[in-house]
Steps between C-alpha positions, in 0.01 A plus 500: 500500500258646753449273800132389515296578799492210751295400794743483792452340843694330779344163579572536865273808503215346293426521132199732511323303221180300506701176490869421546647503146799281584350165402340657190843629383681174572252297301337310376647226714471120483299346776649268764210258553652309784379164644633367827421272790574530867646214707148381587424462133260793460508645151538871413482675164553874457600749228786744544563786256859554612640204314770420242777262381853580616741235371542247223727229642375393743165658414390719789169682534373719783213695641461764767227493765395817678458343845598158622204325347400131481696442182825621660444313824421178315799523267738574791354200689524249214756649265273442201244675273351493152461790260202483258462707188193728525321526167199685363264198528608464867489869589179496700611189696847654560328805636287293731812353656595851614200511736578529869363157602500378856829331591505144379228531237605347169534749218506221244151391610375859537598590143391167351850398396651150485799430719757249366783372709845614392747246356782610733366754749220452755306805378224461238480647153192646333393241239311761296817714461700415189840559666618405849840531665574280799745686719734454798559795730847656465458818700240698700618856548340770705533825309636815659495872432797712398554587871521132588162481663328164448178508291210260541555365147656165417679395179469125440736347248476145373688272262282348234553123522212375280327672199162401361397649164188425301623357173271726297721797602808354323523554124627244248857596584447472874501872570262624771238739362444766766194665345329167434487438880290817532674617823354785699714780652431728796495873433434800731204614694267273705383283204696537179639200312633455148529215254749458216459391139726404209395817312680711755828308472821649360849348498835654585832322477782583744767716333818311399800726574 
């Protein structure tokens, strides 16, 4: 088989393309819509596209922040945060919470969202979001390059201690219906997002050896 032509580059030397393709290739990605408070009680809400789930028991989710931003500082201070599911009906408001507001300005108010106190954690959840995870910080790790050099990017991991799910997303058997929630996913470039639908679903069972 003839090897196909490939575009080759070393990231350390630049990609030479109109936009870095990395986050378009590793995508689409779920969105870490993270709510937190600082010790003075000021709220913060921000979306992160480097986000995922990393463990079942206990359930652990995490997001990476390029720069030590308010979300990271608040979570390290208080040890708590809330993840909120970003959906298509909430896309515009989610995007508004990415604005570089002055320090201390409330993103909930700016985006017209309703803040509801967590049951266990001090951070608020987005009432309009159909799924919320209340989380306790487990680790905050500064990333480093292959040569050991510290990078100004921080991986925040948290244990999910409370889950809120809108009942309409559970079918008659109690199974969560992913597509029904209408989640949005971050793709590449400066503005691309994707949705999902049941018509694009296919099922694979793990091989039994």
